[in-house]
C-alpha positions in Angstrom: 6.9 -11.0 11.2 8.1 -8.8 8.3 8.9 -5.2 8.7 5.9 -2.8 8.4 7.4 -1.4 5.1 6.9 -4.7 3.3 4.0 -4.1 0.9 4.6 -6.5 -2.0 5.6 -10.2 -2.4 8.9 -8.9 -3.8 9.6 -6.9 -0.6 8.8 -10.0 1.5 11.2 -12.1 -0.6 14.0 -9.5 -0.1 13.2 -9.3 3.6 13.5 -13.0 4.1 16.8 -13.1 2.0 18.2 -10.3 4.2 17.4 -12.3 7.3 19.2 -15.3 5.9 22.3 -13.2 5.0 22.3 -11.7 8.5 22.0 -15.2 10.0 25.0 -16.3 7.9 27.1 -13.3 9.0 26.4 -14.1 12.7 27.4 -17.7 12.1 30.6 -16.6 10.5 31.6 -14.8 13.6 30.7 -17.7 15.9 34.1 -17.8 17.5 34.3 -14.1 18.2 33.5 -12.9 21.7 30.6 -10.6 21.9 26.9 -10.4 22.9 25.7 -12.8 20.2 28.2 -15.5 20.8 27.7 -15.4 24.6 23.9 -15.6 24.1 24.4 -18.6 21.8 26.7 -20.3 24.3 24.2 -19.6 27.1 21.2 -21.0 25.1 23.0 -23.7 23.1 20.2 -26.3 23.3 17.4 -23.9 22.5 17.2 -24.3 18.7 14.1 -23.3 16.9 13.2 -25.1 13.7 13.9 -22.0 11.5 17.3 -21.7 13.2 18.3 -25.2 12.1 17.8 -24.6 8.4 21.2 -24.2 6.7 21.6 -20.6 5.3 22.7 -21.8 1.9 19.5 -24.0 1.6 17.4 -21.1 2.6 19.0 -18.7 0.1 18.6 -21.3 -2.7 14.9 -21.7 -1.8 14.4 -18.0 -1.8 16.1 -17.6 -5.2 13.9 -20.4 -6.7 10.8 -18.8 -5.1 11.8 -15.4 -6.5 12.2 -16.9 -10.0 8.9 -18.7 -9.9 7.0 -15.7 -8.6 8.7 -13.5 -11.3 7.5 -15.9 -14.1 4.0 -16.0 -12.7 3.8 -12.2 -12.4 2.9 -12.1 -8.7 6.0 -10.4 -7.3 4.5 -6.9 -7.3 1.2 -7.9 -5.9 0.3 -7.0 -2.3 -2.0 -8.6 0.2 -3.7 -11.4 -1.7 -5.7 -13.0 1.1 -7.2 -9.8 2.4 -6.0 -9.9 6.0 -4.1 -6.5 5.7 -0.7 -8.2 6.4 1.8 -9.5 3.9 2.8 -13.0 4.8 3.9 -16.2 3.1 0.2 -17.1 2.8 -0.1 -14.3 0.2 2.3 -16.1 -2.2 0.3 -17.9 -4.9 
């Protein structure tokens, strides 16, 4: 679920990209000892489908998505489906 400050499709794209970058940063420090690495070791087999997507693939998808939305002029639009929440379902 996006942050409550996400009000446009552009914001949603930037939010998803930031999540991907953060996931890459955590993966880079996989060998470091800390709360994240101990949690990953403890729950090694519990992979969700969105956790198994390679970060580079996710970033390339978001960049392509951003370019397509920019060309179509829908980046600065808000809630398109009328449910008062910005989600991927608002991308057209």
